Backbone as a ProteinNet text record, in pm:
[ID]
protein_1_A
[PRIMARY]
MARTSTPVVAGWFTGAGEDFRLLGTECPACSSVFFPREDGMCRNPGCACDDLVEVPLSRRGRVWSYTDARYRPPAPYVSDPELPWEPRALVAVELAAERIVVLGQAALGVSVSDLDIGMEVEVVAGVLDEEGDEDTGTAWTTWHWRPTGVTA
[TERTIARY]
12595.3	12503.9	12382.4	12255.7	12132.7	12031.2	11912.3	11810.5	11798.2	11755.9	11722.9	11569.8	11558.5	11419.4	11351.1	11243.4	11173.3	11009.1	10971.5	10836.5	10741.8	10640.5	10527	10470.7	10434.9	10385.8	10462.9	10532.3	10628.4	10521.7	10607.7	10518.8	10411	10389.1	10267.6	10322.9	10449.4	10494	10642.4	10704.9	10834.2	10884.7	11021.7	11091.4	11103.1	11162	11181.8	11163.1	11152.2	11122.2	11029	11048.2	10950.4	10918	11000.3	10979.5	10908.8	10856.9	10769.3	10637.3	10594.7	10478.1	10396	10266.2	10204.3	10182.5	10197.8	10189.7	10045.3	9978.2	9853.3	9869.9	9742.5	9747.2	9636.7	9645	9542.6	9512.3	9374.1	9340.6	9349.7	9418	9428.5	9302.7	9203.9	9082.2	8974.1	8977.9	8864.5	8887.9	9033.7	9107.8	9066.7	9017.1	9007.3	9132.3	9144.5	9270.3	9251.3	9343	9318	9437.9	9400.9	9485.1	9401.5	9452.9	9578.9	9598	9698.1	9726	9648.2	9622	9555.5	9640.6	9675.9	9778.4	9726.2	9591.4	9525.8	9451.1	9353.5	9249.1	9176.6	9117.3	9049.3	8912.8	8900.9	8803.8	8675.1	8673.4	8554.7	8474.6	8360.3	8283	8226.7	8244.2	8199	8333	8450.6	8558.4	8618.1	8679	8746	8896.3	8943.8	9094.5	9161	9271.5	9356.4	9508.3	9531.2	9667.6	9685	9704.5	9712.5	9838.8	9838.4	9965.4	9997.5	10119.4	10164.4	10160.7	10101.5	10110.5	10155.1	10203.8	10231.7	10105.4	10052.1	9928.6	9953.9	9866.5	9902.8	9947.2	10043.8	10085.1	9991.2	9904.2	9803.4	9674.9	9596.7	9438.3	9372.5	9244.3	9166.4	9113.4	9097	9050.2	8912.4	8875.8	8739.5	8678.6	8738.4	8705.5	8817.3	8804.4	8900.1	8839.5	8935.9	8899.2	9020.4	9006.8	9148.3	9123.4	9242.4	9241.3	9274.3	9187.8	9223.3	9261.1	9259.3	9280.3	9389.9	9474.3	9561.9	9497.5	9523.7	9462.8	9489.5	9397.8	9404.6	9492.5	9537.4	9614.3	9532	9585.2	9743.2	9809.5	9774.9	9863.9	9966	10085.5	10201.1	10230	10231.4	10287.4	10343	10442.9	10517.3	10419.5	10369.4	10275.6	10335.5	10472.2	10546.4	10553.7	10545.1	10540.7	10397.8	10390	10242.1	10202.7	10055.5	9980	9959.3	10013.1	9975.5	9876.3	9764.5	9648.2	9710	9644.3	9689.6	9561	9590.3	9465.5	9474.7	9362.6	9349.1	9263.3	9317	9258.1	9218.8	9115.3	9079.4	9075.3	9165.3	9201.8	9151.7	9081.9	9030.6	9145.4	9190.2	9290.4	9201.2	9200.7	9117.5	9153.1	9267.3	9297.9	9253.2	9269	9224.2	9086.7	9039	8899.8	8878.9	8972.8	8967.6	9000.4	8967.5	8975.6	9092.7	9197.4	9297.1	9314.5	9323.9	9334.4	9454.6	9477.3	9623.8	9628.1	9746.4	9751.9	9791.7	9769.1	9817.5	9963.7	10057.8	10187.9	10201.4	10314.3	10340.1	10313.7	10264.2	10244.1	10090.9	10048	9911	9792.2	9706.3	9601.7	9456.7	9344.2	9215.8	9189.3	9249.1	9227.8	9303.6	9394.1	9459.8	9420.4	9288.2	9226.3	9092.8	9058.7	8911.6	8877.3	8756.2	8715.6	8730.5	8783.5	8834.2	8960.8	9027.9	9145	9270.5	9361.9	9455	9582.1	9593.7	9697.1	9786.5	9913.8	10013.5	10062.5	10099.8	10137.9	10297.7	10343.4	10490.9	10517	10657.8	10700.1	10695.4	10648.6	10652.9	10705.8	10722	10758.7	10625.8	10607.2	10484.1	10551.2	10671.1	10709	10877.9	10935.1	11085.1	11120	11211	11232.1	11389.6	11445.8	11578.7	11663	11796.8	11882.9	11897.5	11939	11953.7	12031.8	12137.7	12242.4	12206.9	12129.6	12104.8	11965.8	11880.4	11730.6	11661.2	11521	11431.6	11353.1	11325	11224.7	11127.3	11000.7	10890.5	10835.8	10848.5	10813.3	10672.1	10599.5	10475.2	10439.3	10318	10281.7	10192.3	10224.8	10119.4	10067.6	9973.6	9918.1	9947.5	9984.2	10014.5	9955.8	9899.4	9853	9940.9	9927.5	10027.4	10074.3	10187.4	10263.7	10308.5	10282.4	10352.3	10462.3	10574	10702.1	10727.2	10801.4	10832.8	10937.2
8687.8	8695.4	8741.5	8699.3	8736.3	8759	8818.2	8841.4	8704.6	8741.8	8627.1	8591.3	8475.2	8414.5	8380.2	8470.1	8461	8420	8308.6	8283	8394.7	8411.4	8523	8468.6	8372.8	8279.7	8165.1	8164.5	8054.5	7904.6	7805.8	7686.5	7644.7	7737.3	7709.1	7616.9	7635.5	7544	7527.3	7437.9	7397.5	7338	7331.9	7282.9	7381.1	7300	7390.7	7309.9	7382.2	7289.5	7183.1	7053.5	6949.6	6913.2	6955.4	6916.1	7016.6	7123.2	7243.9	7181.5	7197.6	7149.3	7248.8	7250.7	7325.6	7236.7	7279.1	7217.7	7236.9	7118.9	7137.6	7050.5	7036.4	6955.8	6861.5	6740	6634.7	6580.5	6575.8	6511.2	6356.6	6306.7	6153.8	6084.2	6158.5	6101.7	6089.8	6189.5	6208	6215.4	6208.3	6227.3	6357.7	6470	6602.5	6672	6718	6799.5	6945.3	7021.2	7160.6	7254.4	7348	7455	7583.1	7694	7690.6	7603.9	7565.1	7459	7514.4	7408.9	7447.5	7360	7436.6	7393.4	7385.1	7424.1	7413.6	7293.8	7276	7159.7	7151.5	7032.1	7004.6	7082.9	7140.5	7226.5	7174.1	7029.6	6952	6958.4	7021.3	7033.1	6918.5	6782.9	6685.1	6608.8	6667.1	6596.1	6686.8	6605.4	6694.5	6677.1	6616	6586.7	6729.6	6714.3	6842	6815.2	6699.3	6650.9	6634.3	6732.4	6753.9	6709.9	6660.9	6615.9	6684.1	6752.8	6818.4	6724.7	6771.3	6669.7	6745	6712.3	6772.6	6755.2	6865.1	6846.8	6812.5	6764.4	6730.1	6844.3	6819.7	6920.9	6971.7	6888.2	6895.2	6918.7	6983.6	6982.3	7038.1	7072.9	7103.7	7254.8	7313.4	7482.4	7468.1	7506.2	7498.7	7633.2	7763.4	7884.4	7988.1	8084.9	8176.7	8338.8	8437.4	8569.6	8636.9	8767.6	8842.5	8956.1	9022	9122.3	9249.6	9331.5	9447.1	9570.7	9555.9	9677.4	9652.4	9739.8	9736.8	9706.4	9595.4	9557.1	9655.2	9680.7	9781.1	9722.5	9796.7	9780.8	9645	9559	9554.9	9510.4	9478.2	9440.2	9547.1	9508.2	9614.8	9610.9	9726.4	9735.2	9858.7	9865.1	10002.6	10095.5	10200.9	10287.2	10355.4	10347.8	10408	10308.1	10192	10099.8	10073.3	10024.7	10035.8	9906.4	9911.4	9768.8	9662.3	9557.8	9462.7	9363.3	9352	9253.6	9108.7	9031.5	8888.6	8807.4	8692.5	8587.3	8533.3	8515.2	8447.2	8303.3	8199.4	8066.7	8001	7937.6	7842.9	7701.5	7614.5	7486	7375.8	7269.2	7173.6	7054.9	7027.1	6908.8	6788.1	6708.3	6584.8	6485.9	6465.8	6375.2	6409.4	6560.2	6614.6	6656.4	6683	6711.8	6849.2	6956.1	7076.6	7180.7	7311.4	7400	7515.2	7518.1	7622.7	7732.6	7854.3	7974.1	8035	8101.2	8156.9	8227.5	8286.9	8353	8260.5	8294.8	8222.9	8248.6	8173.7	8183.4	8316	8378.4	8494.7	8468.4	8541.5	8511.8	8430.5	8381.9	8296.7	8402.8	8422.9	8497.4	8437.1	8499.5	8430.6	8358	8414.8	8365.2	8225.1	8200	8061.6	7965.3	7994.3	7903.9	7856.8	7745.9	7672.5	7622.2	7611.3	7537.3	7381.2	7311.3	7175.8	7145.5	7232.9	7222.5	7178.6	7087.3	7057.1	7149.3	7191.1	7289.2	7216.5	7280.6	7237.1	7365.6	7333.2	7446	7453.7	7586.6	7614.2	7736.1	7734.1	7849.3	7973.1	8078.4	8210.6	8332.3	8447	8553.3	8655.8	8687	8789	8935.8	8972.8	9088.5	9099.3	9178.6	9198.6	9323.4	9341.7	9477.3	9473.9	9590.7	9608.6	9582.5	9600	9560.5	9416.3	9394	9245.4	9163.9	9248.6	9163	9159.3	9238.8	9229.5	9239.9	9239.6	9254.2	9113.3	9117	9006.1	8976.2	8865.9	8815.3	8740.9	8795.9	8731.3	8626.4	8497.8	8379.6	8320.6	8283	8221.9	8113.6	8075.3	7970.5	8030	7969.8	8005.8	7890.2	7901.9	7786.9	7797.5	7682.3	7696.6	7574.2	7602.2	7492.3	7386.2	7249.8	7162	7150.9	7108.3	7126.1	7245.1	7347.3	7481.1	7488.1	7540.5	7573.3	7713.5	7743.8	7887.8	7947.2
9988.9	10085.1	10018.6	10070.9	10034.7	10139	10077.3	10200	10285	10422.9	10490.1	10486.4	10449.4	10439.2	10573.8	10592	10723.1	10693.9	10764.3	10731.4	10807.4	10739.3	10761.9	10878.4	10918.1	11027.7	11053.4	11160.8	11201.2	11231.1	11181.7	11208.2	11125.7	11021.8	10916.8	10799	10779.7	10666.2	10678.8	10599.9	10618.5	10481.9	10468.2	10353.1	10233.7	10122.6	9995.3	9885.1	9773	9634.7	9650.6	9611.7	9621.3	9778.7	9877	10011.4	10068.7	9980.1	10084	10096.3	10250.1	10272.8	10365.6	10363	10468.4	10598.7	10703.8	10824.1	10902.4	10940.4	11014.9	11127.9	11201.5	11314.1	11289.1	11358.8	11352.1	11485.7	11519.3	11654	11634.5	11727.1	11722.9	11752.2	11830.6	11885.4	11776.1	11706.2	11598.3	11440	11421.2	11291.4	11216.2	11304.8	11233.1	11209.4	11093.2	11054.4	11053.2	11094.5	11107.3	11040.1	10953.5	10905	10885.8	10956.1	11030	11130.6	11173.7	11301.5	11407.2	11490.6	11627.3	11724.7	11826.4	11914.4	12043.3	12073.7	12212.1	12240.1	12154.5	12166.1	12015.6	12018.5	11901	11871.8	11754.2	11725.1	11699.3	11705.6	11671	11803.6	11788.1	11913.8	11978.4	11907.2	11963.3	12039.8	12037.1	12072.5	12201	12296.4	12399.7	12398.4	12300.8	12287.4	12291.6	12358.4	12363.3	12341.2	12264.2	12228.6	12095.9	12011.4	11879.7	11825.3	11708.8	11642.9	11533	11492.6	11385.6	11262.6	11146.1	11035.8	10907.6	10818	10691.8	10602.6	10515.8	10458.1	10311.9	10244.8	10098.3	10003.2	9931.6	9838.4	9733.6	9714.1	9588.3	9641.7	9546.9	9582.4	9469	9477.2	9354.7	9396.1	9291.4	9294.4	9333.2	9451.3	9522.3	9464.7	9484.1	9435.5	9425.5	9356.9	9334	9289.9	9315.7	9270.3	9261.1	9226.6	9227.1	9316.7	9371.8	9448.5	9382.2	9344.1	9253.6	9343	9476.2	9569.8	9658.3	9699.8	9810.8	9943.8	10008.3	10134.4	10248.8	10337.4	10448	10546.2	10648.7	10781.9	10833	10891.5	10928.5	10828.1	10696	10585.1	10573.1	10556.8	10535.1	10384.2	10317.9	10168.2	10162.1	10068.6	10054	9959.8	10021.1	9946.8	9832.5	9819.8	9710.3	9605.8	9614.9	9510.6	9459.5	9307.9	9258.3	9311.2	9320.3	9367.9	9247.5	9249.4	9149.9	9196.9	9139.8	9156.1	9167.4	9264.8	9279.8	9290	9217.3	9235.3	9373.6	9443.8	9566	9529.6	9587.6	9571.1	9676.9	9673.4	9798.1	9731.2	9779.9	9742.3	9833.1	9787.6	9864.2	9862.7	9987.2	9981.8	10011.8	9905.7	9914.6	10034.3	10049.9	10157.4	10294.5	10325	10453	10462.8	10332.7	10313	10397	10383.9	10415.4	10308.7	10311.1	10203.2	10283.8	10196.8	10240.3	10144	10202.1	10112.5	10093.7	9998	9969.1	9834.2	9809.3	9675.4	9590.4	9472.4	9339	9323.6	9272	9238.8	9139.9	9145.7	9071	8917	8853.8	8722.5	8679.5	8774.5	8777.3	8797.3	8696.7	8719.2	8713.6	8730.4	8746.9	8588.3	8490.8	8358.1	8337.4	8431.4	8428.4	8518.6	8598.2	8698	8650.8	8703	8678.4	8790.7	8830	8939.3	8907.4	9013.3	8989.3	8944.8	8892.7	8848.6	8952.4	8919.3	9010.7	9033.5	9166.4	9183.6	9285.1	9318	9414.3	9495.5	9611.7	9712.1	9664.7	9669.8	9634.8	9741	9763.7	9837.7	9746.7	9831.9	9766.6	9863.6	9799.5	9874.1	9898	10003.2	10026.9	10015.5	10080.2	10057.4	10085.1	10048.7	10055.1	10127.9	10218.1	10283.8	10299.4	10287.3	10301	10178.3	10165.3	10067.8	10013.3	9922.3	9868.3	9958.4	10032	10117.4	10261.3	10313	10455.9	10475.9	10376.9	10401.7	10424.4	10433.7	10461.3	10358.2	10314.1	10246.1	10311.1	10325.3	10390.6	10314.3	10376.1	10283.8	10336.6	10244.4	10255	10149.3	10135	10042.7	9926.3	9816.9	9693.7	9635	9547.8	9477.1	9331.3	9268.3	9142.5	9037.8	8931.6	8850.3	8859	8844.7	8830.5	8692.7	8677.2	8550.2	8503.1	8582.4	8547.8	8638.9	8578.6	8640.7	8675.1	8762.1	8789.1	8701.2
[MASK]
++++++++++++++++++++++++++++++++++++++++++++++++++++++++++++++++++++++++++++++++++++++++++++++++++++++++++++++++++++++++++++++++++++++++++++++++++++++++

């Protein structure tokens, strides 16, 4: 038995391994694509459509910007104050096909020194936090960005 994998936000991603994808929504009227997903109505102010369709987003994109988080984030982010805080690189990635920028953490082991503006990265499954013991606990899953050609 292992920890139960639970998405941090249900409906924002699906799959595992090479099938892992972020899920967005697309407006069939104006072709606008949204992430995080929009389930109410098109965010395009010039469009009145309210019938959006779920779409898997591109797995790859290019680094648009990046930084590192050197501090423990404030509430409502939950982290164990008993454990040391480990800085993480934060990456803004432009998905070329969708022409949108998606933010996320870099994969474990990827620091700002490993990133460059314009470099190709891919989305991979990651773990934001774990709680409970290894047999009955929960692994809160999310997405991370990893330079292409790098394996975990």
